[in-house]
N, C-alpha and C positions, 0 to 999 in steps of 0.2 A: 716738747713743752709748748703750750699755747697759753698766753697769759699767766704763766707761772704754774699752769696745771698739766700734770702728767696724764698721759693715756687720752685725753680728749682728742687730740689730733689724730691718733690711731683710729678712734671710733669713726671720726669723720671720713678718714681714708677708706675704711671698710665699707661705709655706706656709699661712697663714690665709686668704689671698685664694683660693688655689687650692682649698682645702677648700670654700669657698663658691661656687666656679664663677666667680669674679670676676677671676681673674688673666688677663691678655691673654696670648693664645697664644704670642706671641714669647718670653715668658719661661719657658715650659714645659720647652723642650730643655735648659736649663742647671741646672735645679733638682736639686741634690745631685751633679751631674756632677763628677767628680774634678778635671778641668781648668778648672772654673769657679770664681768667687769663693765660691760656696757649698762646693764641694768642698775647696777650700783652707782655708776656715775651719773646716769640720769636721775635716779632718785636723789643723790646728793645735790643736783642742780635743780630738782623738782620740775623736770621736763618729761614730756611724754615722747616716747620714741618715734610714733608716726609723725608727730608735729616736727621733731627734729629732722627726720628724713625729708619732709616737705621743705623744710628751711634750706637744707643742703642742696636739694633739687633747684632752688631758686638762685643758686650760685653765691658766691661771695668767699672771702678769705677765711681762714679758720678764725681768725681774731674777730672778724665781724660776726660769725656765727656764734661765737662764745658770748659776745656782746648781747646778741639776740637772746640767748639762754638766760643771761642776766636779767634782761628786761622781762622775759616771759616766765621765768622760774624764780630763782633767788640769786642775788649777787654774793659771790664768795669774797670773804675778807682774807687777809694774810693769815689768820689763825686757821680758817677753813682750809686754805690751800696747805698748810703744814700738815693738818689732819688728813686731807685728802691724799697727798703725795706720799705720806708715810704709810697709809693703809694700802694704796695701790703698789707700791714698792714691795710689800710683804704679802700681797694677795696669794692665797694658796698655802701659806706657812702657818699651820696650826690654827686655821679658821674654817669657816663653812665650806670653803673651796677646796680644802685639802684632798678629799677624794678625787676631785677633777684634777687637781695638780699631779697626784700619784699616777692617774690613768694617763695624762699627757706625757708625763715623764717616761713611762714605760713604753708607750707607743713611740716616742722619739728615740728609743734605744738608750736612754740615759739613766736607768734604774740603778746603775752602780755609781753614778756621779754624786758625790757628797757635796760638791760645790754648787749644784743645782738645787736651790732651795724654795723657789717661788714660780709662780706662773711666768712672771716677767723673765726669770732666767731661762725657762724653757722656750719662751718666744724669741729671746735674743739669741738663743743658740740655733733655733730653726731658721731664723732670718739672717744668720751670719755675723751678728755682732758679738758673738761669744764662742770661743773655741771649746 
């Protein structure tokens, strides 16, 4: 979490890893894409992806970059954060991203796992935060 906002720090980490040539290829196709978690997050903040990449290249902490987003997009209030955090925690569960979730789940060998219900669950499994 950055400033009470889920996922934002992960998006910044992906940009930084990509800049260093360390981001796995499978993550490249969704970077900043409108129908991806990145794109939905950027739309929620009213920030352009290329502008965010430039800001990340300029360096600074995650919190400083979120503040830049607030100054150049829109500032989220507590209600906005509740909406965003609930959305991103359920992303892929009965929404526009369900087909992507189902593909990711199958590719990860998790098709039979009833406890894996969202894209976040797949990511947590792949990154070792979920057994």
